[in-house]
C-alpha positions in Angstrom: 113.6 -47.1 -0.9 115.8 -46.3 -3.9 118.7 -48.6 -4.7 121.7 -46.3 -5.0 124.6 -48.0 -6.7 128.3 -47.2 -6.3 129.7 -44.7 -8.9 132.8 -45.5 -10.8 136.0 -43.5 -10.1 137.7 -43.3 -13.5 140.9 -41.5 -12.7 143.3 -40.6 -9.9 142.9 -37.1 -8.5 145.2 -34.7 -10.3 146.3 -31.4 -8.9 145.4 -28.8 -11.5 146.3 -25.7 -9.6 148.9 -25.8 -6.8 147.6 -22.5 -5.3 148.8 -23.2 -1.7 145.4 -21.9 -0.5 145.3 -21.3 3.2 141.6 -22.4 3.3 140.5 -23.5 -0.2 136.7 -23.7 -0.5 133.7 -22.7 -2.5 133.9 -24.9 -5.7 131.4 -23.6 -8.2 131.1 -24.6 -11.9 129.8 -21.9 -14.2 128.0 -23.5 -17.2 127.8 -20.0 -18.7 131.6 -19.6 -18.7 132.6 -23.3 -18.8 134.9 -22.5 -15.9 135.4 -23.2 -12.2 135.3 -20.6 -9.5 136.8 -21.3 -6.1 138.1 -19.4 -3.1 140.7 -19.1 -0.4 138.7 -17.9 2.5 141.5 -16.6 4.8 144.0 -15.1 2.3 141.4 -14.0 0.9 141.2 -14.7 -2.9 138.7 -15.6 -5.6 140.0 -17.9 -8.3 138.8 -18.7 -11.8 140.0 -21.7 -13.9 138.9 -22.6 -17.5 139.9 -26.2 -18.2 139.6 -26.0 -22.0 142.8 -23.8 -22.3 144.1 -23.7 -18.7 143.3 -20.0 -18.3 143.4 -18.6 -14.8 142.4 -15.5 -12.9 142.6 -14.4 -9.3 141.1 -11.5 -7.4 142.4 -10.3 -4.0 139.8 -9.2 -1.5 140.1 -7.0 1.6 138.2 -9.4 3.9 137.2 -13.1 4.0 135.2 -14.4 1.0 133.5 -17.5 2.2 130.9 -18.9 -0.3 129.8 -18.1 -3.9 126.9 -18.6 -6.3 126.4 -17.4 -9.8 123.7 -14.8 -10.6 120.9 -15.5 -13.0 120.0 -12.0 -14.0 123.5 -10.5 -14.5 127.1 -11.5 -14.9 128.8 -12.0 -11.6 128.3 -13.7 -8.2 126.4 -13.4 -5.0 128.8 -14.3 -2.2 129.2 -14.2 1.5 131.9 -12.1 3.1 132.9 -11.9 6.7 129.8 -10.1 7.8 127.1 -11.2 5.3 125.8 -11.2 1.8 127.2 -9.2 -1.1 127.4 -9.0 -4.9 130.6 -9.1 -7.0 131.0 -8.1 -10.6 133.5 -10.5 -12.1 134.3 -8.2 -15.0 136.5 -6.3 -12.5 140.1 -6.7 -13.5 141.9 -9.5 -11.6 144.4 -8.6 -9.0 144.3 -6.7 -5.7 141.5 -4.4 -4.7 138.4 -6.4 -5.6 135.3 -4.4 -4.8 132.2 -6.4 -3.8 129.0 -4.6 -2.7 127.4 -5.5 0.6 123.7 -6.3 0.5 123.0 -7.3 4.1 124.8 -8.0 7.4 122.4 -10.0 9.6 124.3 -10.3 12.9 126.2 -7.2 13.8 126.0 -8.1 17.5 128.0 -11.4 17.0 131.4 -9.7 16.6 133.4 -12.9 16.8 131.5 -14.6 13.9 132.2 -14.8 10.2 130.2 -16.4 7.5 131.3 -19.7 6.0 129.8 -22.1 3.5 126.6 -21.6 1.4 124.9 -22.1 -2.0 121.5 -21.6 -3.7 118.5 -23.9 -3.7 116.7 -24.6 -7.0 114.4 -21.6 -6.6 117.4 -19.2 -6.5 117.5 -18.5 -2.8 121.0 -18.3 -1.3 121.5 -20.3 1.9 124.5 -19.3 4.0 125.8 -20.2 7.4 127.8 -18.2 9.9 130.3 -19.6 12.5 132.5 -18.7 15.4 136.0 -17.4 14.2 137.6 -19.7 16.8 135.4 -22.7 15.9 134.4 -23.2 19.5 131.3 -21.1 20.5 127.8 -22.2 19.2 127.1 -18.8 17.8 126.7 -19.8 14.1 123.3 -19.6 12.4 121.7 -20.7 9.1 120.2 -17.9 6.9 118.2 -17.7 3.7 118.8 -14.6 1.5 116.2 -13.9 -1.2 116.5 -12.0 -4.5 114.1 -9.3 -3.1 116.5 -8.6 -0.2 114.7 -10.5 2.5 117.0 -12.3 4.9 115.6 -15.0 7.3 117.3 -16.9 10.1 116.2 -20.6 10.0 118.3 -22.2 12.7 120.9 -21.3 15.3 123.5 -22.7 17.7 126.3 -24.0 15.4 130.1 -23.9 16.0 131.1 -24.4 12.3 128.6 -24.5 9.5 129.2 -26.3 6.2 127.1 -27.4 3.2 124.3 -27.2 2.4 123.2 -29.6 -0.3 119.8 -31.0 -1.3 118.3 -34.4 -2.1 117.4 -35.0 -5.8 113.7 -34.5 -5.1 114.4 -31.3 -3.1 112.5 -32.5 0.0 115.6 -32.9 2.2 118.4 -30.4 2.9 121.7 -31.6 4.4 123.8 -29.3 6.5 126.9 -29.9 8.7 128.1 -28.8 12.1 131.7 -29.7 11.4 133.4 -29.6 14.8 130.7 -31.8 16.3 131.0 -34.3 13.5 127.2 -33.9 12.9 125.8 -34.3 9.4 122.2 -33.1 9.7 119.2 -33.6 7.5 116.2 -31.3 7.5 112.8 -31.6 6.0 112.8 -29.0 3.2 109.7 -27.2 1.9 110.7 -26.0 -1.5 107.6 -23.8 -2.0 108.0 -22.0 1.3 111.8 -22.1 1.4 111.8 -23.4 5.0 113.5 -26.2 7.0 112.1 -28.3 9.9 112.8 -31.5 11.8 116.5 -31.3 12.1 118.1 -34.7 12.9 121.6 -36.2 12.8 121.8 -38.1 9.5 125.4 -39.4 9.8 128.6 -39.1 11.7 132.0 -40.1 10.3 134.1 -42.8 12.0 136.9 -41.2 14.0 139.8 -41.9 11.6 137.8 -40.3 8.8 138.0 -36.7 10.0 135.1 -34.2 10.0 132.4 -33.3 7.5 133.0 -30.2 5.4 131.6 -29.1 2.1 129.4 -31.3 -0.1 127.4 -31.7 -3.3 124.7 -34.0 -4.8 125.1 -35.8 -8.1 122.5 -36.4 -10.8 121.7 -39.8 -9.3 121.0 -38.2 -5.9 124.1 -39.4 -4.1 125.9 -37.1 -1.7 129.6 -36.4 -2.1 131.2 -35.1 1.2 134.7 -33.6 1.8 136.5 -34.8 4.9 138.5 -32.2 7.0 141.5 -34.1 8.4 140.3 -37.2 6.6 142.2 -36.8 3.2 139.2 -37.9 1.1 135.9 -37.3 -0.4 133.3 -40.0 0.1 130.0 -40.7 -1.8 127.0 -41.7 0.2 123.5 -43.1 -0.2 121.2 -40.2 0.7 118.7 -42.4 2.5 120.9 -44.7 4.6 124.1 -42.7 4.6 126.1 -45.8 3.6 129.4 -45.1 1.9 129.4 -46.0 -1.8 132.8 -44.8 -3.0 135.9 -42.9 -1.8 138.3 -40.6 -3.5 141.6 -40.4 -1.6 143.6 -37.1 -1.7 147.3 -36.3 -1.0 146.2 -33.6 1.5 144.6 -34.1 4.9 142.3 -31.1 5.0 139.8 -31.6 2.2 137.2 -28.9 2.2 134.7 -28.9 -0.7 133.7 -30.5 -4.0 131.6 -29.8 -7.0 130.9 -31.4 -10.4 131.8 -29.6 -13.6 133.3 -29.9 -17.0 131.4 -30.0 -20.4 129.8 -33.3 -19.4 129.5 -32.6 -15.7 131.6 -35.7 -14.9 134.7 -34.0 -13.4 134.6 -33.7 -9.6 136.6 -30.6 -8.6 138.0 -30.7 -5.0 139.5 -28.0 -2.8 142.0 -28.5 0.0 143.6 -26.4 2.7 147.0 -25.8 4.3 145.4 -24.2 7.4 146.0 -26.4 10.4 149.0 -28.3 9.0 152.4 -27.9 10.6 155.6 -27.2 8.6 156.6 -30.8 9.0 153.2 -32.0 7.8 153.3 -29.7 4.8 156.6 -31.2 3.7 154.7 -34.5 3.5 151.7 -32.9 1.8 153.3 -30.4 -0.6 150.0 -30.1 -2.6 147.9 -29.2 0.3 145.9 -26.1 -0.6 145.7 -27.2 -4.2 142.7 -27.6 -6.5 142.2 -31.2 -7.7 140.1 -32.9 -10.4 139.0 -36.5 -10.7 136.8 -38.1 -13.4 133.6 -39.8 -12.3 131.6 -42.3 -14.4 128.4 -40.4 -13.9 127.4 -36.7 -13.9 126.6 -34.1 -11.3 123.9 -31.5 -11.7 124.4 -27.8 -12.6 124.7 -25.4 -9.7 121.5 -23.4 -9.0 121.7 -19.7 -9.9 120.8 -16.9 -7.5 117.5 -15.4 -8.7 118.7 -11.8 -8.5 
């Protein structure tokens, strides 16, 4: 068993973009552009932020944009929209009328579903989960979309899907069913691109909210956003023990990713969705993008092979 030590938290979280996102999500650091992409699922918008000079861009979409990964073979992103997988050319001018191109819509019969979180594994395959719009019915599924256009369903029966992220050795994939407070682990076959042996890996104590988006750092530790828990926590990937905690001035914390020139800035998204007007008076930065310095790095996001 590996001895995972606690990371150092070297600053307080700073709100670097008070975007008032309805449902901020999808943090993605682009090494190529030295910039952060993130999204507001329900508005829906795609944001771009370059920390070196504070430059910002935003694209307005016509339907929900729910998860993003950068492409390896061309500029731009693979992403999930309401109904499935698509490509988006980020050289399009910012503003209204963003034009993605759908690749595949895997579940036309599940009319009350939309896609939610997702990202690429180290072989460039995009893993995305669907969910019930109302966050109640177990109609969500886990899909793998390959660069050659194949789409494979690997699991089913989720109310709200979030994640995934992988262990440092690539042999375990972690995936969340948020509303049931279930953080799952699967055995992951990197060569075949398959999952097996799903089991509950961890559940948050009741005051800590529900598990949302997550990432893995270079040491192999998991960082998990807490919906209705106002924090991101860092965990031992073997025992699930909490190693560190970043407290945010917003209750609904949705996702996190490492970035910056040294990969030691943790970027964190939050949401206004689900907060009352009275609660938003107490949490005026809800829906903002936050940054906090960590004393150890993350790892670059895997690129989509297409």
